[in-house]
Backbone as CSV, one residue per row, in Angstrom:
resi,resn,N_x,N_y,N_z,CA_x,CA_y,CA_z,C_x,C_y,C_z
1,GLN,-20.933,0.864,9.400,-19.917,0.203,9.826,-19.010,0.176,8.508
2,VAL,-17.995,0.189,8.859,-16.661,0.454,8.189,-15.939,-0.817,7.900
3,GLN,-15.948,-1.617,6.954,-15.754,-2.718,6.293,-14.521,-2.858,5.275
4,LEU,-13.213,-3.295,5.565,-12.714,-3.843,4.689,-12.185,-5.174,3.956
5,VAL,-12.109,-5.290,2.986,-12.088,-6.874,2.515,-11.126,-6.867,1.274
6,GLU,-9.822,-7.835,1.409,-9.166,-7.936,0.626,-8.970,-9.281,-0.054
7,SER,-8.303,-9.112,-1.224,-9.009,-10.456,-2.174,-7.753,-10.909,-2.925
8,GLY,-7.267,-11.691,-3.747,-6.052,-11.432,-4.738,-4.809,-12.265,-4.281
9,GLY,-4.950,-12.457,-3.422,-3.394,-13.599,-2.544,-3.762,-14.782,-3.327
10,GLY,-2.473,-15.622,-3.495,-2.214,-17.366,-3.917,-0.742,-17.145,-3.640
11,SER,-0.533,-18.366,-4.214,0.958,-18.992,-4.666,1.200,-18.596,-5.941
12,VAL,2.641,-18.163,-5.952,3.223,-18.109,-7.423,4.454,-18.418,-7.088
13,GLN,5.094,-18.443,-8.120,6.702,-18.783,-8.010,7.525,-17.159,-8.004
14,ALA,8.604,-17.499,-7.846,9.584,-16.568,-7.895,9.890,-15.660,-8.766
15,GLY,9.669,-14.491,-9.202,9.466,-13.646,-10.610,7.937,-13.413,-10.980
16,GLY,6.810,-14.045,-10.275,5.799,-13.615,-10.709,4.816,-12.322,-10.364
17,SER,3.768,-12.514,-10.764,3.225,-11.436,-10.574,1.702,-11.602,-9.190
18,LEU,0.963,-10.978,-8.999,-0.408,-10.809,-8.278,-0.906,-9.334,-8.580
19,ARG,-1.962,-9.461,-7.868,-2.739,-7.967,-7.918,-3.489,-8.381,-6.621
20,LEU,-3.589,-7.447,-5.846,-4.310,-7.565,-4.674,-5.627,-6.887,-4.602
21,SER,-6.798,-6.624,-3.850,-7.553,-5.881,-3.922,-7.869,-5.354,-2.323
22,CYS,-8.672,-4.388,-2.144,-9.432,-4.449,-1.490,-10.476,-3.178,-1.385
23,VAL,-11.513,-3.421,-1.044,-12.761,-3.214,-1.228,-13.467,-2.617,0.028
24,THR,-13.489,-1.276,0.266,-14.110,-0.806,1.488,-15.798,-0.296,1.446
25,SER,-16.538,-0.640,2.123,-17.617,-0.003,2.223,-17.923,0.536,3.745
26,GLY,-19.067,1.926,3.745,-19.268,2.529,4.788,-18.039,3.526,5.276
27,TYR,-16.640,3.632,4.213,-15.905,4.379,4.619,-15.804,6.105,3.945
28,THR,-16.142,7.063,4.286,-15.822,8.167,3.876,-15.472,8.991,4.461
29,TYR,-14.370,8.683,5.546,-12.980,9.936,5.975,-12.631,10.345,4.748
30,SER,-12.178,9.404,3.723,-10.954,10.282,2.539,-11.779,11.868,1.960
31,ARG,-13.086,11.586,2.068,-13.541,12.473,0.653,-13.626,14.107,1.455
32,SER,-12.962,13.915,2.622,-12.620,15.484,2.943,-11.142,16.097,3.119
33,THR,-10.186,14.646,2.811,-9.142,14.610,3.153,-7.902,14.561,2.253
34,PRO,-7.672,15.083,1.171,-7.131,14.649,0.137,-5.509,14.570,0.437
35,ASN,-5.593,15.649,0.789,-3.904,15.681,0.936,-2.935,14.838,2.695
36,VAL,-3.539,13.913,2.700,-3.305,13.203,4.172,-2.895,11.478,3.443
37,TYR,-2.088,10.756,4.008,-2.147,9.641,3.488,-3.054,8.783,4.200
38,TYR,-4.008,8.151,3.937,-5.154,7.491,4.340,-5.478,6.130,4.367
39,MET,-4.981,5.411,3.394,-4.780,4.171,3.480,-3.543,3.503,2.958
40,ALA,-3.670,2.253,3.510,-1.984,1.766,3.251,-2.260,-0.096,3.092
41,TRP,-1.550,-0.794,2.151,-1.140,-2.250,2.758,-0.249,-1.917,3.751
42,PHE,-0.442,-3.603,4.228,0.433,-4.074,5.277,1.056,-5.497,5.029
43,ARG,1.626,-5.759,5.588,1.981,-7.077,5.570,2.951,-7.881,6.791
44,GLN,2.637,-9.274,7.250,3.097,-9.516,8.451,3.381,-11.153,7.987
45,ALA,5.038,-11.690,8.056,4.996,-12.918,7.777,5.184,-13.571,9.256
46,PRO,5.106,-15.070,9.122,4.874,-15.367,10.555,5.702,-15.096,11.678
47,GLY,5.815,-14.852,12.911,7.018,-14.497,13.873,7.974,-13.170,13.610
48,LYS,6.668,-12.534,12.313,7.769,-11.051,12.609,6.761,-10.082,12.590
49,GLU,6.979,-8.588,12.910,6.212,-7.685,12.671,5.581,-7.525,11.904
50,ARG,4.205,-6.669,11.732,3.445,-6.108,10.431,4.293,-5.235,10.008
51,GLU,4.445,-5.271,8.480,5.263,-4.535,8.372,4.679,-3.037,7.271
52,GLY,4.454,-1.972,7.226,4.426,-1.331,6.221,4.455,-1.474,4.882
53,VAL,3.692,-1.588,3.701,3.952,-2.077,2.468,3.775,-0.596,1.911
54,ALA,3.109,0.041,1.524,2.751,1.357,0.958,1.580,1.709,1.318
55,ALA,1.626,3.366,0.957,0.609,4.095,1.620,0.559,5.196,0.604
56,ILE,-1.053,5.593,0.361,-1.616,6.426,-0.684,-2.550,7.533,-0.019
57,MET,-2.220,8.899,-0.824,-3.100,9.550,-0.316,-4.286,9.683,-1.459
58,ARG,-5.633,10.381,-1.258,-6.609,10.536,-2.370,-6.153,11.011,-3.062
59,THR,-5.073,12.448,-3.673,-4.438,12.460,-4.265,-3.677,11.876,-5.145
60,GLY,-3.429,10.649,-4.696,-2.875,9.676,-5.502,-1.244,9.699,-5.132
61,THR,-0.907,10.703,-4.174,0.904,10.238,-3.922,0.778,9.065,-3.347
62,THR,2.157,8.665,-3.187,2.065,7.479,-2.817,3.693,7.556,-2.050
63,THR,3.600,6.206,-1.207,5.140,6.002,-0.708,5.096,4.880,-0.432
64,TYR,6.487,4.315,-0.118,6.713,2.749,-0.460,7.831,2.268,0.832
65,ALA,8.055,1.277,1.004,8.775,0.590,2.147,10.330,0.284,0.658
66,ASP,11.192,0.460,1.364,12.787,0.452,0.841,12.133,-0.888,0.183
67,SER,12.154,-2.351,0.730,11.997,-2.956,-0.290,11.162,-3.401,-0.472
68,VAL,10.116,-2.671,-1.172,9.088,-3.235,-1.990,9.505,-2.133,-3.469
69,LYS,10.259,-1.072,-2.924,10.554,0.011,-4.228,10.515,-0.549,-5.444
70,GLY,9.938,-0.326,-6.695,10.415,-0.447,-8.174,9.508,-1.667,-8.508
71,ARG,8.963,-2.667,-7.110,8.208,-3.634,-7.634,6.942,-4.184,-7.542
72,PHE,6.646,-3.091,-6.512,5.021,-2.792,-6.194,4.845,-1.516,-6.536
73,THR,3.151,-1.437,-6.647,2.394,-0.415,-7.138,1.127,-0.448,-6.248
74,ILE,0.961,0.444,-5.329,-0.211,1.203,-4.984,-1.143,1.584,-5.468
75,SER,-2.649,1.394,-5.907,-3.417,2.544,-6.452,-4.727,2.445,-5.727
76,GLN,-5.576,3.494,-6.715,-7.115,3.094,-6.019,-7.837,3.729,-7.037
77,ASP,-9.081,3.340,-7.006,-10.293,3.390,-7.933,-11.440,4.077,-7.212
78,ASN,-11.610,5.201,-6.544,-12.608,6.073,-5.876,-13.719,5.672,-6.081
79,GLY,-14.058,5.513,-7.660,-15.347,5.335,-7.846,-16.254,3.963,-7.733
80,LYS,-14.731,2.621,-7.371,-15.548,1.737,-7.121,-15.124,1.418,-5.155
81,ASN,-14.538,2.611,-4.843,-14.175,2.328,-3.392,-13.427,1.287,-3.217
82,THR,-12.200,1.225,-3.949,-11.186,-0.161,-4.100,-9.530,0.157,-4.097
83,LEU,-8.890,-0.277,-3.214,-7.506,0.023,-3.333,-6.869,-0.987,-3.800
84,TYR,-5.723,-1.204,-4.225,-5.043,-2.472,-5.295,-3.392,-2.302,-4.827
85,LEU,-3.203,-3.410,-4.952,-1.488,-3.311,-4.713,-1.076,-4.608,-5.811
86,GLN,-0.584,-3.821,-6.706,0.096,-4.597,-7.914,1.497,-4.940,-7.028
87,MET,1.845,-5.891,-7.555,2.993,-6.841,-7.104,3.778,-7.741,-8.644
88,ASN,4.943,-6.832,-8.560,5.631,-7.517,-9.465,7.073,-8.627,-9.363
89,SER,7.877,-9.171,-9.781,8.907,-9.665,-9.439,9.043,-9.980,-7.627
90,LEU,7.930,-10.692,-7.976,7.568,-11.294,-6.244,8.948,-12.439,-5.834
91,GLN,9.393,-12.241,-4.823,10.796,-13.216,-4.163,9.871,-13.858,-2.775
92,PRO,10.350,-14.916,-2.531,10.038,-15.497,-1.241,10.261,-14.733,-0.353
93,GLU,10.921,-13.974,-0.054,11.019,-13.192,1.402,9.346,-12.041,1.430
94,ASP,8.931,-12.103,0.189,7.532,-11.080,0.260,6.532,-12.265,0.772
95,THR,6.301,-13.285,0.956,5.758,-14.281,1.567,4.979,-14.140,2.901
96,ALA,3.819,-13.918,2.790,2.946,-13.285,4.249,1.735,-12.917,4.083
97,MET,1.260,-12.578,5.371,-0.400,-12.124,4.997,-0.227,-10.804,4.844
98,TYR,-0.968,-10.737,3.619,-1.137,-8.911,3.417,-2.500,-8.082,4.130
99,PHE,-2.624,-6.921,4.638,-3.742,-6.605,4.712,-3.938,-4.995,4.556
100,CYS,-5.375,-4.443,3.808,-5.089,-2.989,3.742,-5.755,-2.511,4.923
101,ALA,-5.393,-0.880,5.305,-5.946,-0.236,6.456,-6.241,1.285,5.966
102,ALA,-6.775,1.557,6.777,-7.285,2.829,6.654,-7.569,3.928,7.821
103,ILE,-7.201,5.288,7.466,-7.577,6.025,8.764,-8.657,6.277,9.210
104,SER,-8.867,6.437,10.471,-10.153,7.449,10.951,-9.983,8.362,11.501
105,GLY,-11.482,9.159,11.859,-10.985,10.644,12.297,-10.936,10.534,14.066
106,ALA,-10.275,9.195,14.625,-9.493,9.205,15.580,-8.121,8.657,15.236
107,SER,-7.597,8.807,14.396,-6.178,8.253,13.966,-5.382,9.314,14.351
108,ASN,-4.291,8.934,14.753,-3.295,9.930,14.964,-1.957,9.945,14.038
109,LEU,-2.073,11.407,13.537,-1.574,11.139,12.014,-0.298,11.561,12.136
110,ARG,0.168,11.945,13.450,1.993,11.748,13.779,2.572,10.750,13.671
111,HIS,1.997,9.659,13.436,2.795,8.213,13.098,2.732,8.228,11.635
112,SER,3.822,7.835,11.122,4.305,8.026,9.624,3.019,6.855,8.902
113,PRO,3.191,7.194,7.758,2.058,6.697,6.765,2.163,5.211,6.259
114,LEU,3.614,4.681,6.996,3.506,2.955,7.023,3.726,2.235,8.325
115,SER,3.235,3.081,9.290,3.399,2.917,10.682,1.919,2.569,10.828
116,GLN,1.956,0.969,11.673,0.378,0.302,11.565,-0.185,1.251,13.078
117,TYR,0.232,1.761,13.726,-0.598,2.439,14.794,-1.106,3.790,14.111
118,ARG,-0.945,4.304,12.661,-1.769,5.138,12.058,-3.139,5.293,11.766
119,TYR,-3.217,3.556,11.422,-4.525,3.331,11.181,-5.401,2.442,11.960
120,ASN,-6.873,2.955,11.759,-7.744,1.951,13.212,-8.586,0.959,12.463
121,TYR,-8.842,0.716,11.296,-9.569,0.082,10.173,-8.716,-0.928,9.661
122,TRP,-9.016,-2.139,9.871,-8.326,-3.103,8.974,-9.037,-4.059,8.426
123,GLY,-8.780,-4.783,7.426,-9.213,-6.031,6.463,-8.614,-7.590,7.580
124,GLN,-8.866,-8.124,7.032,-8.803,-9.819,7.180,-7.774,-10.051,6.844
125,GLY,-7.292,-9.496,6.255,-6.272,-10.038,5.274,-6.100,-11.301,3.929
126,THR,-5.529,-11.407,2.953,-4.792,-12.354,2.108,-3.813,-12.523,2.155
127,GLN,-3.684,-13.886,2.160,-2.161,-14.588,1.884,-1.218,-14.913,0.662
128,VAL,0.081,-14.484,1.142,0.432,-14.255,-0.310,1.916,-15.369,-0.290
129,THR,2.008,-16.472,-1.070,3.531,-17.184,-0.950,3.872,-17.696,-1.935
130,VAL,5.399,-16.986,-2.050,6.094,-16.741,-3.180,7.367,-18.518,-2.985
131,SER,7.157,-18.783,-3.994,8.188,-20.389,-3.689,9.560,-19.779,-4.606
132,SER,10.134,-20.447,-4.245,11.853,-20.350,-5.191,12.072,-21.439,-5.948
């Protein structure tokens, strides 16, 4: 059974930093698909749609939403089965529940790397709150 477990959320003041982690277990899809965006971070604020933040290939190639470029960095430690999101220069508009997601063999890869419809596996989320 595939599990994704996020951690690292919290409350910070504007301008601060947080690093989110997502530990996966039972997930093996990525091992044979190095050039596919296979994991991503999303966020969802109250009353808003889920928004793709960053996605990564097993090769390390990344893509970001315009709203976080230059501030957020997605990375992975395949030996630890862990996905990270380093968030710097946080702003109140970054306040949201943050989720990690992964594709499966049944995923429709025609969806963009930052589309929630691409991903079949989801974590439970970790809350990030940024105060001004």
